[in-house]
C-alpha positions as CSV (number, residue, x, y, z in Angstrom):
1,X,-0.1,0.1,0.0
2,X,1.1,3.4,-0.8
3,X,2.2,5.2,2.3
4,X,0.0,8.6,1.4
5,X,-2.3,10.0,-0.9
6,X,-2.5,13.6,-1.6
7,X,-5.7,15.0,-3.0
8,X,-5.7,18.5,-4.4
9,X,-9.0,19.9,-5.3
10,X,-8.5,22.5,-8.4
11,X,-10.4,25.0,-10.7
12,X,-8.9,27.9,-12.5
13,X,-5.7,28.2,-10.7
14,X,-3.0,27.1,-13.1
15,X,-0.6,30.0,-11.8
16,X,-0.8,28.4,-8.4
17,X,0.1,24.8,-9.3
18,X,4.0,25.2,-10.1
19,X,4.6,26.2,-6.4
20,X,2.4,23.6,-5.0
21,X,3.7,20.8,-7.1
22,X,7.4,21.5,-7.2
23,X,7.0,21.4,-3.4
24,X,5.7,17.9,-3.4
25,X,8.5,16.9,-5.8
26,X,11.1,18.3,-2.9
27,X,9.8,16.0,-0.2
28,X,12.1,13.8,2.0
29,X,9.2,11.1,1.9
30,X,8.7,10.0,-1.6
31,X,6.4,7.2,-1.3
32,X,3.0,8.9,-2.2
33,X,0.9,9.5,-4.9
34,X,-0.6,12.9,-6.1
35,X,-4.2,13.5,-7.6
36,X,-5.3,16.7,-9.0
37,X,-8.9,17.0,-9.1
38,X,-10.2,19.5,-11.6
39,X,-13.5,21.1,-11.1
40,X,-13.8,22.2,-14.9
41,X,-11.1,24.5,-15.1
42,X,-10.9,26.7,-18.4
43,X,-7.5,28.4,-17.9
44,X,-5.6,25.5,-19.5
45,X,-4.7,23.9,-16.2
46,X,-5.2,20.2,-17.2
47,X,-2.8,20.6,-20.1
48,X,-0.3,22.2,-18.0
49,X,-0.4,19.4,-15.5
50,X,-0.2,16.7,-18.2
51,X,2.9,18.5,-19.7
52,X,4.9,19.5,-16.9
53,X,3.7,17.1,-14.0
54,X,3.3,13.6,-15.8
55,X,3.6,11.7,-12.3
56,X,0.4,13.5,-11.1
57,X,-3.0,11.8,-11.7
58,X,-5.5,14.3,-13.0
59,X,-9.1,13.6,-12.5
60,X,-11.2,15.8,-14.7
61,X,-14.7,16.5,-13.6
62,X,-15.9,18.7,-16.2
63,X,-17.7,21.0,-13.9
64,X,-17.7,22.3,-10.6
65,X,-18.5,19.9,-7.8
66,X,-17.2,22.0,-5.1
67,X,-14.4,21.4,-2.7
68,X,-16.3,18.4,-1.1
69,X,-17.2,16.8,-4.6
70,X,-13.7,17.0,-5.9
71,X,-12.0,15.6,-2.7
72,X,-14.5,12.8,-2.6
73,X,-13.4,11.8,-5.9
74,X,-9.9,11.7,-5.2
75,X,-10.8,9.6,-1.9
76,X,-12.5,7.1,-4.1
77,X,-9.5,6.9,-6.4
78,X,-6.8,6.9,-3.5
79,X,-4.8,3.9,-2.3
80,X,-2.7,5.4,0.6
81,X,-2.6,4.4,4.1
82,X,-3.0,8.2,4.9
83,X,-5.2,10.6,2.9
84,X,-4.3,14.1,2.6
85,X,-6.2,17.3,1.4
86,X,-3.8,20.1,0.2
87,X,-4.9,23.2,-1.2
88,X,-3.5,24.4,-4.7
89,X,-2.2,27.6,-3.2
90,X,0.2,26.1,-1.0
91,X,3.7,25.3,-0.8
92,X,4.7,22.3,1.7
93,X,8.1,22.4,3.5
94,X,10.5,19.6,2.2
95,X,9.8,17.6,5.6
96,X,6.3,18.1,5.7
97,X,5.0,14.8,4.6
98,X,7.6,12.9,6.4
99,X,6.4,15.0,9.8
100,X,2.8,14.2,9.1
101,X,3.4,10.4,8.6
102,X,5.9,10.4,11.6
103,X,2.9,12.0,13.9
104,X,0.3,9.4,12.8
105,X,3.0,6.6,13.7
106,X,3.6,8.1,17.2
107,X,0.1,8.7,17.9
108,X,-1.8,5.7,17.4
109,X,-5.0,7.0,18.3
110,X,-4.8,9.9,16.0
111,X,-7.2,9.8,13.1
112,X,-6.3,13.3,11.9
113,X,-3.0,15.3,11.6
114,X,-3.5,19.1,11.6
115,X,-0.1,20.8,10.0
116,X,1.3,24.2,10.9
117,X,0.0,26.7,8.3
118,X,1.7,30.0,7.9
119,X,0.9,32.7,5.4
120,X,2.9,32.4,2.2
121,X,4.1,35.9,1.8
122,X,4.6,36.5,5.8
123,X,6.2,33.2,6.8
124,X,6.2,34.1,10.6
125,X,2.6,34.6,10.7
126,X,-0.1,32.1,11.0
127,X,-3.1,31.0,9.2
128,X,-3.8,28.1,11.5
129,X,-2.5,26.0,14.3
130,X,-5.1,23.5,14.0
131,X,-8.7,24.2,14.5
132,X,-11.1,24.9,17.6
133,X,-14.7,24.5,18.1
134,X,-16.5,26.7,20.6
135,X,-19.2,25.6,23.0
136,X,-21.5,28.3,21.0
137,X,-21.3,26.4,17.9
138,X,-18.3,28.9,16.3
139,X,-15.5,27.2,14.6
140,X,-12.3,29.0,14.0
141,X,-8.5,28.7,13.4
142,X,-6.3,28.7,16.5
143,X,-3.4,31.6,16.0
144,X,-5.0,33.1,12.8
145,X,-3.0,36.2,11.7
146,X,-0.8,35.9,14.7
147,X,2.9,36.3,14.6
148,X,4.8,33.2,15.2
149,X,6.8,33.5,18.2
150,X,6.8,30.1,19.4
151,X,3.4,30.0,21.2
152,X,2.3,26.7,19.0
153,X,5.5,24.8,19.2
154,X,3.6,22.1,21.1
155,X,2.4,18.8,19.6
156,X,-1.0,18.7,21.2
157,X,-4.6,17.7,20.7
158,X,-7.0,20.0,19.0
159,X,-10.4,19.7,17.6
160,X,-10.0,19.5,14.0
161,X,-7.7,20.3,11.1
162,X,-8.1,23.0,8.4
163,X,-9.1,21.2,5.1
164,X,-6.2,23.3,3.4
165,X,-3.7,20.7,4.8
166,X,-5.4,18.1,6.7
167,X,-4.3,14.3,6.7
168,X,-6.6,11.3,7.6
169,X,-5.7,7.8,8.7
170,X,-7.6,5.7,6.0
171,X,-8.6,3.2,8.9
172,X,-10.8,5.9,10.6
173,X,-12.2,7.2,7.2
174,X,-13.4,3.6,6.8
175,X,-15.1,3.7,9.9
176,X,-16.6,7.4,9.8
177,X,-16.7,8.1,6.2
178,X,-15.1,11.0,4.1
179,X,-16.4,14.4,3.5
180,X,-20.3,15.3,3.4
181,X,-21.1,16.7,-0.1
182,X,-23.8,18.7,1.5
183,X,-21.3,21.2,2.9
184,X,-20.1,21.8,-0.5
185,X,-17.5,24.5,0.6
186,X,-16.3,25.4,4.1
187,X,-16.8,23.7,7.3
188,X,-16.6,20.2,5.8
189,X,-13.3,19.7,7.6
190,X,-15.0,20.5,11.0
191,X,-17.8,18.0,10.4
192,X,-15.0,15.6,9.9
193,X,-13.4,16.7,13.2
194,X,-17.1,16.1,14.6
195,X,-17.3,12.6,13.7
196,X,-13.8,11.8,14.6
197,X,-14.1,13.0,17.9
198,X,-17.7,11.0,18.4
199,X,-16.0,7.8,17.3
200,X,-13.0,8.1,19.8
201,X,-10.2,9.3,17.4
202,X,-8.0,12.5,18.0
203,X,-6.6,14.9,16.0
204,X,-3.0,15.9,16.7
205,X,-1.5,19.3,15.7
206,X,2.0,18.8,14.5
207,X,4.1,22.0,14.6
208,X,7.0,20.5,12.5
209,X,4.7,19.7,9.5
210,X,4.8,23.1,8.0
211,X,2.9,24.4,5.0
212,X,2.6,28.0,3.6
213,X,-0.6,29.4,2.4
214,X,-1.2,31.8,-0.1
215,X,-3.7,33.8,2.0
216,X,-4.0,37.3,2.6
217,X,-5.1,38.4,6.5
218,X,-8.3,40.1,5.1
219,X,-12.0,39.6,5.3
220,X,-13.7,36.7,3.7
221,X,-15.1,36.4,0.2
222,X,-18.8,36.7,-0.6
223,X,-18.8,32.8,-1.4
224,X,-17.1,32.1,1.8
225,X,-19.4,34.3,3.8
226,X,-22.6,32.6,2.5
227,X,-21.0,29.1,3.0
228,X,-19.9,30.1,6.7
229,X,-23.3,31.4,7.3
230,X,-25.1,28.3,6.3
231,X,-22.6,25.7,7.4
232,X,-22.2,26.8,10.8
233,X,-25.8,25.8,11.4
234,X,-25.3,22.7,9.4
235,X,-22.8,21.6,12.0
236,X,-25.1,22.2,14.9
237,X,-28.0,20.4,13.2
238,X,-25.9,17.3,12.2
239,X,-23.0,17.1,14.7
240,X,-23.7,18.9,18.1
241,X,-24.8,16.1,20.4
242,X,-28.5,16.5,21.7
243,X,-27.9,16.6,25.4
244,X,-24.9,19.1,25.0
245,X,-27.2,21.2,22.7
246,X,-29.7,21.4,25.5
247,X,-27.0,22.4,27.9
248,X,-25.5,25.3,25.5
249,X,-28.6,26.3,23.3
250,X,-28.4,29.8,24.8
251,X,-25.0,30.4,24.2
252,X,-25.5,28.9,20.6
253,X,-28.4,31.4,20.0
254,X,-26.6,34.3,21.4
255,X,-23.8,33.5,18.9
256,X,-25.9,33.3,15.8
257,X,-27.9,36.4,16.8
258,X,-24.5,38.2,16.9
259,X,-23.6,37.3,13.5
260,X,-27.0,38.2,12.6
261,X,-26.5,41.8,14.3
262,X,-23.1,42.2,12.6
263,X,-24.1,41.5,9.0
264,X,-27.3,43.7,9.6
265,X,-24.9,46.7,10.5
266,X,-22.8,46.0,7.7
267,X,-25.9,45.5,5.3
268,X,-24.3,47.6,2.4
269,X,-21.5,45.1,2.1
270,X,-22.1,42.1,-0.4
271,X,-20.3,39.9,2.2
272,X,-22.7,40.8,4.9
273,X,-25.8,40.2,2.8
274,X,-24.3,36.8,1.7
275,X,-23.7,35.8,5.4
276,X,-27.5,36.6,6.1
277,X,-28.6,34.6,3.0
278,X,-26.4,31.8,4.4
279,X,-27.9,31.9,7.8
280,X,-31.3,31.6,6.4
281,X,-30.4,28.7,4.2
282,X,-28.7,27.1,7.2
283,X,-32.0,27.4,9.2
284,X,-34.1,25.7,6.4
285,X,-31.4,23.0,6.1
286,X,-32.4,21.6,9.4
287,X,-34.8,19.4,7.8
288,X,-31.7,17.7,5.7
289,X,-29.3,17.5,8.3
290,X,-31.1,16.7,11.5
291,X,-31.6,13.1,10.0
292,X,-27.9,12.5,9.6
293,X,-27.6,12.4,13.5
294,X,-28.8,8.9,13.5
295,X,-25.6,7.8,11.5
296,X,-23.4,9.8,14.1
297,X,-25.1,7.9,17.0
298,X,-23.9,4.5,15.3
299,X,-20.4,5.6,15.3
300,X,-20.3,7.5,18.7
301,X,-17.9,5.9,21.1
302,X,-17.4,8.6,23.7
303,X,-19.1,10.4,26.4
304,X,-20.1,13.8,27.0
305,X,-17.2,14.8,29.2
306,X,-14.7,13.2,26.9
307,X,-16.4,15.7,24.0
308,X,-16.5,18.6,26.4
309,X,-12.8,18.3,26.8
310,X,-11.9,19.0,23.2
311,X,-14.6,22.2,22.9
312,X,-13.1,25.6,23.7
313,X,-15.1,27.7,26.2
314,X,-16.6,30.9,24.8
315,X,-14.6,33.2,26.6
316,X,-11.1,31.7,25.6
317,X,-9.0,34.7,24.6
318,X,-7.3,32.2,21.9
319,X,-10.4,32.2,19.6
320,X,-10.6,35.9,19.2
321,X,-9.4,36.4,15.4
C-alpha cells in the first residue's frame, strides 16, 4: 500500500500549481501519490499538469462539484494508508509529509493530523495551528493572523484540522466516512472533526509539519461568507450532540444572533448580505441535516465529558481572531 495519497482540489488556478507541485517533488518522503481533481477549469490547467507533471494523476470532472465533491472523487481513487487534502495555493516544507506520517506513527489514536499553516508571503504569521470548536457553535483557526513567536510549538490535541492541509488515517475514514457533500465548501473539515471525536479518534496538531498558504489576512469573500453562514448551522443540526445542545443552546443562539446583528450593521457590504442569506439557508437546512444524527449515533464511542474536553469555552481569548 502507498504510504500517502495527496488530493488537491482545483479550479482555474494554473498559476498556483507550480509552487504547490514543485514543493511535493522536494519531499523527503517519496512514497506517495498525487491527485489533482479538476472542477472544470477553463484556464488550461489540465494541459499544464499533463505536460509538466506527468507523475500527477489528473481527474477531470468537467464542471464544478465544489471542494467536497472534488475531494470525494480523489478519495475514491486513492490507495494510501494516509489520505491528505492539500490546497492548490500552498507550498509544503520539504519535510512536511515525513513529519505528518511520523506523527501518525507516534500517535496511534490519531485519526487526523493538523499541519502548521503559515502565510506564504509572511512566513512568520499563522493561518492556523489546528482548529477549535467553541461550545457556542463557532469554529475557527487557532492562532489566525498571529505572529509566530513559538506559542504553538507544542504537539498537542486540537478539535480538527483545516482542510487546506488535513491528513486522515484511512482506517478511521473507513469507519466514519469521508467528506459530506452537503457542505460543498467550508466547514466540511470541522464536520470531519466532529465525527472523528465522536468515534473516539483524536486530531493532533504537529508544528513540525509546515505548509505555507497564499492567503491574505483580510476579510472573507462573498462565497465564503454565504457558506460560513449556512454551514455553521449545518454543523449544529448534524453534529452537536443533543444533550450538549440542550445544555448550551443559549450560548449557541446568542452567537448566531451576534452574527446576524453584525451582518445587518454592515448591510451595504455584499459579504454581509451573503452571510445573512447563508444563515437563512442554514435554518431551512435543518430538515436535511437533522436526520444525519442517526448515523453519528451509530459511530459514537465517547461520553459527553470526553467531547467537552475538546471543545473551547466561549470566553477563551485564543479564539479571538
